[in-house]
DODOKE-585873 format. One record per atom (N, C-alpha, C): residue in three letters; atom name; x, y, z. Coordinates in Angstrom, 1 decimal. Atoms other than C-alpha are relative to their C-alpha. Layout:
  residuo  atomo       X       Y       Z
      ala     CA       X       Y       Z
...
//
This chain:
  residuo  atomo       X       Y       Z
      met      N     0.3     1.1    -0.6
      met     CA    17.2    -1.4    11.2
      met      C     0.0    -0.9    -1.0
      arg      N     0.1     0.8     1.5
      arg     CA    16.3    -2.8     7.6
      arg      C     1.5    -0.1     0.0
      gln      N    -1.5     0.0     0.3
      gln     CA    20.1    -2.2     6.8
      gln      C     0.6    -1.1     0.6
      asn      N    -0.7     1.2    -0.8
      asn     CA    21.2    -4.2     9.7
      asn      C    -0.6    -1.6    -0.1
      tyr      N     0.7     1.5     0.5
      tyr     CA    18.7    -6.9     9.2
      tyr      C     0.7    -1.1    -1.2
      leu      N    -0.6     0.6     1.1
      leu     CA    19.9    -7.5     6.0
      leu      C     1.3    -0.5    -0.3
      lys      N    -1.4     0.1     0.0
      lys     CA    23.5    -7.4     6.9
      lys      C     0.0    -1.3     0.7
      glu      N    -0.1     1.7    -1.1
      glu     CA    23.3    -9.9     9.5
      glu      C    -1.0    -1.4    -0.3
      his      N     1.0     0.9    -0.1
      his     CA    20.2   -12.0     8.6
      his      C    -0.3    -0.7    -1.8
      arg      N    -0.1     0.2     1.6
      arg     CA    20.3   -11.7     4.4
      arg      C     1.1     0.2    -0.9
      pro      N    -1.7    -0.1     0.6
      pro     CA    23.9   -11.5     3.4
      pro      C     0.3     0.6    -1.6
      ala      N     0.2    -0.3     1.2
      ala     CA    23.0   -11.9    -0.2
      ala      C    -0.5     1.2    -0.4
      leu      N     0.7    -1.2     0.4
      leu     CA    20.2    -9.5    -0.6
      leu      C     0.6     1.3     0.2
      tyr      N    -0.9    -1.5    -0.8
      tyr     CA    22.3    -6.9     1.4
      tyr      C     1.3     0.3    -1.1
      ala      N    -1.2    -0.6     1.2
      ala     CA    25.3    -7.2    -1.1
      ala      C    -0.7     0.2    -1.4
      met      N     0.6    -0.5     1.1
      met     CA    23.0    -7.3    -4.0
      met      C    -0.5     1.5     0.1
      tyr      N     0.5    -1.9     0.2
      tyr     CA    21.4    -3.8    -3.1
      tyr      C     1.5     0.9     0.0
      leu      N    -1.2    -0.8     0.2
      leu     CA    25.2    -2.5    -2.7
      leu      C     0.7    -0.2    -1.1
      ile      N    -0.9     0.3     1.4
      ile     CA    26.4    -3.9    -5.9
      ile      C    -1.1     0.9    -1.2
      his      N     1.0    -0.9     0.8
      his     CA    23.4    -2.1    -7.7
      his      C     0.0     1.4     0.4
      gly      N     0.1    -1.3    -0.6
      gly     CA    23.9     0.8    -5.3
      gly      C    -1.8     0.5     0.1
      thr      N     0.9    -0.3    -0.1
      thr     CA    20.3     0.6    -4.4
      thr      C    -0.3    -0.2     1.3
      leu      N     0.5    -0.2    -1.0
      leu     CA    20.7     0.0    -0.6
      leu      C    -0.6     1.0     0.5
      tyr      N     0.7    -1.1    -0.9
      tyr     CA    19.8     3.4     0.9
      tyr      C    -1.2     0.5    -0.5
      glu      N     1.4    -0.5     0.6
      glu     CA    17.0     4.0    -1.7
      glu      C    -1.0    -0.8     0.7
      his      N     0.5     1.0    -0.7
      his     CA    15.9     0.6    -0.3
      his      C    -0.9     0.2     1.1
      cys      N     0.5    -0.6    -1.5
      cys     CA    16.1     1.6     3.3
      cys      C    -0.8     1.0     0.3
      ala      N     0.7    -1.3     0.0
      ala     CA    14.4     5.2     2.9
      ala      C    -1.3    -0.4    -0.7
      asp      N     1.6     0.5     0.6
      asp     CA    11.5     3.3     0.9
      asp      C    -0.5    -0.8     1.5
      val      N     0.7     0.9    -0.9
      val     CA    10.8     1.0     3.8
      val      C    -0.1     0.7     1.1
      asn      N     0.2    -1.0    -0.8
      asn     CA    11.3     4.0     6.0
      asn      C    -1.4     0.4     0.1
      glu      N     1.2    -0.5     0.2
      glu     CA     8.8     5.6     4.8
      glu      C    -1.3    -0.7    -0.2
      gln      N     1.3     1.2    -0.1
      gln     CA     6.3     2.6     4.3
      gln      C    -0.4     0.2     1.8
      ala      N     0.1     0.2    -1.4
      ala     CA     7.2     2.0     8.1
      ala      C    -1.3     1.5     0.5
      gln      N     0.0    -1.0    -0.7
      gln     CA     6.3     5.6     9.2
      gln      C    -1.8     0.1    -0.9
      gln      N     1.4    -0.2     0.3
      gln     CA     2.7     5.8     7.1
      gln      C    -0.7    -1.1     0.4
      arg      N     1.2     1.4    -0.9
      arg     CA     1.6     2.0     8.4
      arg      C     0.2     0.8     1.1
      leu      N     0.4    -0.6    -1.1
      leu     CA     2.3     3.8    11.6
      leu      C    -1.2     0.9     0.5
      glu      N     0.8    -1.5     0.0
      glu     CA     0.3     7.0    11.2
      glu      C    -1.3    -1.1    -0.1
      met      N     1.5     0.6     0.2
      met     CA    -2.7     4.7    10.0
      met      C    -0.2    -1.1     1.1
      met      N     0.8     1.3    -1.0
      met     CA    -2.6     1.6    12.3
      met      C    -0.3     0.7     1.3
      met      N     0.4    -0.8    -1.1
      met     CA    -2.7     4.3    15.1
      met      C    -1.3     0.3     0.2
      lys      N     2.0    -0.5     0.2
      lys     CA    -6.0     5.9    13.9
      lys      C    -0.7    -1.2     0.0
      gln      N     0.7     0.8    -0.1
      gln     CA    -7.0     2.8    13.2
      gln      C    -0.3    -0.4     1.6
      leu      N     0.3     0.3    -1.2
      leu     CA    -6.5     1.5    16.9
      leu      C    -0.2     0.7     1.4
      ile      N     0.7    -1.2    -0.9
      ile     CA    -7.4     4.8    18.6
      ile      C    -1.5    -0.4    -0.5
      glu      N     1.8    -0.1     0.0
      glu     CA   -10.9     4.4    17.1
      glu      C    -0.3    -1.6     0.1
      glu      N     0.5     1.3    -0.3
      glu     CA   -11.1     0.8    17.8
      glu      C    -0.2    -0.4     1.7
      trp      N     0.2     0.4    -1.4
      trp     CA   -10.3     0.9    21.2
      trp      C    -0.3     0.9     0.9
      gly      N     0.9    -1.0    -0.2
      gly     CA   -12.3     4.0    21.7
      gly      C     1.0     0.9     1.1
      ile      N    -1.0    -1.0    -0.7
      ile     CA    -9.2     6.2    23.0
      ile      C    -0.6     1.6    -0.6
      thr      N     0.6    -1.7     0.2
      thr     CA   -10.8     9.9    23.0
      thr      C     0.5     1.1     0.6
      glu      N    -0.4    -1.4    -0.5
      glu     CA   -10.0    13.2    23.8
      glu      C    -1.0     0.5     1.4
      glu      N     1.2    -0.4    -1.4
      glu     CA   -13.1    13.0    26.8
      glu      C     1.1    -1.0     1.1
      leu      N    -1.0     1.4    -0.7
      leu     CA   -10.4     9.8    28.1
      leu      C     0.8     0.6     0.5
      lys      N    -0.9    -0.5    -0.5
      lys     CA    -7.8    11.9    28.1
      lys      C     0.0     0.9     1.0
      ala      N     0.5    -0.9    -0.6
      ala     CA    -9.3    14.7    29.9
      ala      C    -0.9    -1.0     1.4
      arg      N     0.5     0.6    -1.1
      arg     CA   -10.8    12.1    32.6
      arg      C     1.1    -0.6     0.8
      asp      N    -1.0     0.7    -0.1
      asp     CA    -8.1     9.8    32.8
      asp      C     1.1    -0.3    -0.7
      gln      N    -1.4    -0.3     0.6
      gln     CA    -4.5    10.8    31.9
      gln      C     0.7    -0.9    -0.6
      met      N    -1.0     1.1    -0.1
      met     CA    -2.8     7.9    33.0
      met      C    -0.4    -1.2    -0.9
      gly      N     0.5     0.8     1.2
      gly     CA    -5.5     5.5    31.1
      gly      C     0.5     0.4    -1.2
      trp      N     0.0    -0.3     1.8
      trp     CA    -5.1     7.6    27.9
      trp      C     1.2    -0.4    -0.3
      val      N    -1.0     0.3     0.4
      val     CA    -1.4     7.3    28.3
      val      C     0.4    -1.3    -0.1
      ser      N    -0.1     1.9     0.0
      ser     CA    -1.0     3.4    29.0
      ser      C    -0.9    -0.3    -1.4
      leu      N     1.0     0.3     1.3
      leu     CA    -4.0     3.0    25.8
      leu      C     1.0     0.4    -0.9
      met      N    -0.9    -0.3     1.2
      met     CA    -1.6     5.0    23.6
      met      C     1.0    -0.5    -0.4
      asn      N    -1.6     0.4     0.0
      asn     CA     1.9     3.8    24.7
      asn      C    -0.5    -1.7    -0.5
      gln      N     0.2     1.5     0.5
      gln     CA     0.0    -0.1    24.2
      gln      C    -0.3    -0.2    -1.7
      ala      N     0.5     0.1     1.4
      ala     CA    -1.6     0.8    20.8
      ala      C     1.6     0.6    -0.6
      lys      N    -1.3    -0.7     1.1
      lys     CA     1.8     2.5    19.3
      lys      C     0.9    -1.1     0.5
      his      N    -0.5     0.9    -0.7
      his     CA     3.6    -0.6    21.2
      his      C    -0.2    -1.2    -1.6
      cys      N     1.2     0.8     1.0
      cys     CA     0.9    -3.2    19.0
      cys      C     0.6     0.4    -1.4
      ala      N    -0.3    -0.5     1.2
      ala     CA     1.7    -1.2    16.0
      ala      C     1.4    -0.4    -0.6
      glu      N    -1.4    -0.2     0.7
      glu     CA     5.5    -0.8    15.8
      glu      C     0.1    -1.7    -0.1
      glu      N    -0.1     1.4     0.0
      glu     CA     5.5    -4.7    16.5
      glu      C    -0.5    -0.6    -1.5
      thr      N     0.5     0.6     1.4
      thr     CA     3.5    -5.2    13.4
      thr      C     0.7     0.5    -0.7
      ile      N    -1.1    -0.5     0.8
      ile     CA     5.6    -2.9    11.6
      ile      C     1.1    -0.8    -0.3
      leu      N    -1.3     0.9    -0.3
      leu     CA     8.6    -4.9    12.5
      leu      C    -0.1    -1.5    -0.4
      arg      N     0.6     1.2     0.9
      arg     CA     7.3    -8.3    11.2
      arg      C    -0.1     0.3    -1.1
      glu      N     0.1     0.0     1.1
      glu     CA     5.9    -7.2     8.1
      glu      C     0.8     0.8    -0.6
      leu      N    -0.7    -0.8     1.2
      leu     CA     8.3    -4.5     6.9
      leu      C     1.5    -0.2     0.5
      ile      N    -1.4     0.2    -0.1
      ile     CA    11.7    -5.0     8.4
      ile      C     0.5    -1.2     0.4
      tyr      N    -0.7     1.4    -0.6
      tyr     CA    12.1    -8.3     9.5
      tyr      C    -0.5    -0.9    -1.2
      asn      N     0.7     0.8     0.7
      asn     CA    10.7    -9.4     6.4
      asn      C     0.9    -0.2    -1.6
//
């Protein structure tokens, strides 16, 4: 996603990474940061929103819904902060 963003919206930066041969290294670094940030944010959101195993046992559909919402919120933040920055 980062590579496509750079190519389409930041062509000068994209060209600089290509010229220096660091495009794939940069994209891999951003991907790693995004994965780490997603894990961290999911843990925080689960705690803040009170999503527990007890809830999962009591109301599976409610648990799934909250988990999906938390993941969506975390992914949107990561896209804004890391990918499209």
